[in-house]
Every structure is written in structure tokens, then in C-alpha cells.
N, C-alpha and C positions, 0 to 999 in steps of 0.2 A: 756340415754345408745347415743341418739342420735348428743348431746352434744358434749358428749367425741368423736366421728368418728370425726366429722368437727376440734374437738379442732388438732386427731391427721392429722388431713390431713391436716390442712393450716400449720401445723407442721412441715411438708413430704416435706420439697426441694426433691428430689428424685419424688414423687406429683410433684409437681408444674413446676420442669424444661420440664417434660413428654408431661405435659397440655402445654406449653409456644409452645415448637417442632410442637405438633401440631396446635394445632391455629396456627403458621405463618405458616409451611409448607401447611396447608389446601391451607388460605390467598392465600397465592403465586402460589397456584395451580391452582385456582378459576380461578385469576386477570390474568397471563398468557397463560391461557384459552379465556378468555375474548380480550382479543388483540390477537391472532392469528386467531381469525376467524372472528376479524374485516374486517372493508374495507381498511386498511392504506394499505401507498410501505411495498415490502419485509422490505427492509432496515426498512423500519418506527418498521412493529412488530418490528423487533426483536430488535434494541435499546431503545423500552420502555419496554420488557421482561427482556435487561439482568439492566437493572434500578434494576427493579421486585425484581431479582434477589442481590440482590449486597444489594436493605436499607434489605428485607429479615434478607440477613446473620445478618448484621449489626446488624436489629433484635433481635438474636437472640445469640448475644454476650455481645451485651448490659446485656437480659436481666437475660441472663445464667450467667454473673460477678453480676447484681445486687442477685439475690437470694442465689447464693455461696458467697461471699462476705466477711462473719462471715470466712464459714471456710478455704480457700484461705490466710485470715489477716492469720489466724495461722496457716497457709499451713507452706506461707513464711516465717513469724518467726522460724515454725522447721529445718527449713533450707538454713537460712544464713548460715552457714557454705560455701552452696554450689553453694551457689549465681552468682560468678565468673564463676564457671564451668558451668548453665546457662545461663548464658549471652552467650561465652563463645559457647554453644550447637545451638544459640537460635540466636545467629547474623546474619547468610542471612535468617533469618523471619526478622528477624527486618527492615533488611535491604529494604528485599521485600516487607515490608507494608508502608516502608516511600519514596520506588521506587517508590507502585500505589498514596499515597496520594501529590507527587509530580505533576506527569504528566498528575494528578487531577487536578492539583491548574494550571498546565500550559495549559493545554486541546490544546499538543501539535496535538493529532489526536484522532478523532471516529470511533465506531459505522463503520464500512463499509468504512473508509479512507483506500487507499492505505498506504504504508509505507516502511522504508527501516530504521530495530534498528543492526545497525553495518554491518554485512556482510546479513542480514538473508533478507528480501522485500518477503512482500505478506501484503492481503488484511484485515485488523482485523475484527473477529468474536467476541471476547468479552474480553474484561475485568476490573479482579474483582482486589481486594486489593494486590495480590501477584504477577496475573502471565497475562501476553498477550497473546491471542488466537493468531495466523494469519493461509491461509490460502496462503501456500504457492503461489506465483509465480516469473515464470521464469525469471529476469531481461533485460537476452537476446531474450525470444520465445519471439511472437508477437503476434497479438491477443488477446484472453481469456489471457493464458498463464500459464492459472493455469497448475501447478505440481502434481495436489490433497493430496501432504504433509504436514500436518499441525503439525505447532512452536506450541511451549508451554515455552512464552518465559519470564525468572522471571521480575518481577518489579526493582531489583535490577543495571543490567542492565543502564537506564537513565540514574547512574548514569559516567558509563564510557563510553555506545560504543553512540555514536549520533543518531540522529531519525532524520529522512530528513520525512515531510509530501510530495506524489506524487500525492496527489488528482485530481489534475488539468489534471498534464498530463493522465491520462487513459482514457480520448480520444483523444484526437490529441496526440504525442509525433513531437521531432527534432529523427528524422532518419538516420543517418548517414551511408553508407555504402561507401566501397572498389571495385571496379574491375580491377585487376593484369591485361595485355598482356608482353608475351616477345618483344621488343623490333627488330621492321622489316625493321629501317632505314627509316620507313615511317614517316611524324611532326606528334605528336599524337595527336596535337591541330586541327586538320581538322577534328577530328569529337567533338569538345565543340558546334560548333555554333547545327549544325545537333542533339547530344542528350541539349543539352539546346532546342528545339521547340518540342522535344518528353517527358521531362517532365514535361513543360510548360502545352503538352496536356492529359497526365498522369491524370494534376493536378488540368485543369480545373471545376471537375468537383466540385468539395470541395471547390473552392480558395476565394469565399463569409463567408462560415462557418471557413473557416480557421480562415480569418481576422478577424469576429468579435472576436472570443475564443481567438485570441491571442489577443485585447487589452481586453476580457475579465479578462483574466491572468493579462496581464500587470498592470488592476486598481485592482487587488484581492491582487497583491501581493507584488506590489508594483514599480515592476521593468524593464526593460526593454529591450523585448526579440531581437533577432537579424532577426527576421519580420517571413512572410510566403514565401522571393519568395526564391527557391530551390539554388540551392549554389553548381558550381563544379566549382572544381577545378586537375589541371592537375599536375602529379609530376615523381619524380622516386623514386624506389626502391633501399633499396642497392645491390639488386645485377640488377640494370640497363634498369632493365624492367619498363614499363612504370601504373602508378598506375592513374587512373579516383574518386577521390572520387565526393558524392553528396551529398547534405543534406536537409532533404524535412521536411517540417513543415507537417503535413500528420492525418489524423484516423490513430488509433493505427493499428482495422482491416484490416487496405487496404494496412499499410505498408510495406510487403510480398510480397504480387501482382504486387504489382509498383517497389520491387525494380529490381524480375523475369522481366515485363515486363525491362523495363530499363537496365535491361542486355540483354534481347533478341535484341534490340534494337542497344546495342551495335556491339555485334559482327557480325549483320547482317551487320551491318555498312561497317566492316572490309572481311567479309571473304562472308556475305551473296551475296543477290541484288550489288554489288559492287558499279558497273556504276554510277546505281539510285542513291544510296544514297551521291553516290562525286557530280555526280547533283542536289539531290536537298540543296545537303549544300554551292557548288558555290553557288546556287541561293541564298541562307539563307544572302550570301557574300557581294553578288551583289547586297543587296537590302540592306541589311545595308550601304556599301557604299553610292550607291543615296543617303539613308536617310537621 
């Protein structure tokens, strides 16, 4: 009797399938819990948990396929007349699967990286065989810039959209902003020495770190950046207004504050303590000529 029960159990594919699911899911839960209780950094824990989930899912797929291969073969033969329709229906799934394999082989990004996929910009928090999950970041915002929106991007977009890895720019960015002022008949270049001095003063606290980080990016990416020195340009708009454009290489979280300080300096020069600002500007020009 026991032998007959054992034989029926061994031949019961449904029982084997349930046993496979229970074993793999329990193993995945235990291993993920062990990683979450470890002392590793948050991104390392998330990366390892992500790997455990992917390998567990792959083991389930392979195991179920091995258990049901004979039935699947018979089923495939029975629906040979509908094979074309099935391929058309599953083409998006297949494209996502191939896109996931393509991304994994290219290693264009990993968990925790900041990426831009087409028009979507965010931090990668999960990546499986079919989709990539991003925590959306406002590309025009500063600081952390998280919008609180989670994006689920199908992997087939890797064949149609460019993928940009922005991980090196998550600490320091090249921040560019412009200040527009109606022309009052004064020479707009009078303010350039004053603003240059103020910008250098605002950037003094992180100048050395910015230079080292800029060199790190150049060596890692094999490109030559424009450097860390602030760039100030005076131009005019289509309406004839004066435009002062400032470009800074600065910490992302400080960019907005520095922009506000420079804007305040700009308007204080023209509308605040004008005499003191003009004297300061004249002193800078005299010093430059003397040098």
C-alpha cells in the first residue's frame, strides 16, 4: 500500500510542482531575510536580495518546465495550427525577455544607479527579466529630486530608446542657470568681475573636492570635462534684455542654494547698495590691471 502511494506521488506532476514552489520560495525568503538582517550597506542588501529573487524565479521556471516537459510537448503539438497566433500574442513578452538578457550582457546599469531611459529618469531599484523599476527623479530638480513616483519600464525599450547612466553625476553636477534683466542703458559687463568674485567665494568650500571628483569622472569615463572653474557669460535675449549665464560644477544638494545666492548678489549689485557694489567692482578691475 505504501509503495503504491509513493509511486502515485512520484508520478503526480502537480505534487512535484507544489513541492518545488514551496522549497524555492522558502529558500528565497530565508536567504532574503538573512541579507536584510546583515550589516551591509542598503544598496548592497537590495542588490543581493534582487539577485536572490531573480535566481529563485529562474529556478522555478526551469523546474516547472522540467516537470511538465512531456505535457508541454504534447500541448505544443496539439496547437500547432495556432502557433503563429501565439507568437504574435507573446511577441512583447519575448521582446522584454530578450531586452532583459541584452541589458544584463551589456551591464549598462545596476541596482542603485541613476539612469535615463528615453524620457524616463530615475534610480534603479529593481531589474528582472521583463521590466526595470525606477524611483523617478525630477531631471530639473535639485537636491535628491525624488518625485515619489515609481516607474515600471518594460525591457523591450532597450532596443528602441537610449540608456544613459548618470551615476557619476549624482553627487556633483554641472549646474547652469541664467538671470535676465531689462536693459537700463548700463554696460552689463560691469557686473561680470563682481559676480565672478562672488561665485568663487560661494564655491570655495568644495573647490578641492570638486576638482578631485572631476578627475575621477574623467579617469573612469575616459572623457575630458570642461573643468570646475565657474563660467560666466553675458549675452542678450531676443527682446534685447541682458542675460547673465552662470555654469557651475557643484554638489547637487547645494546647487539651488548657490543659484539663489548668486541671484541675490546680482540684484543687490543693480538695485541694492549700488555704490558699494560699484566700488567693489572698480577695485577688482584696478587690481586686475595692476596685476
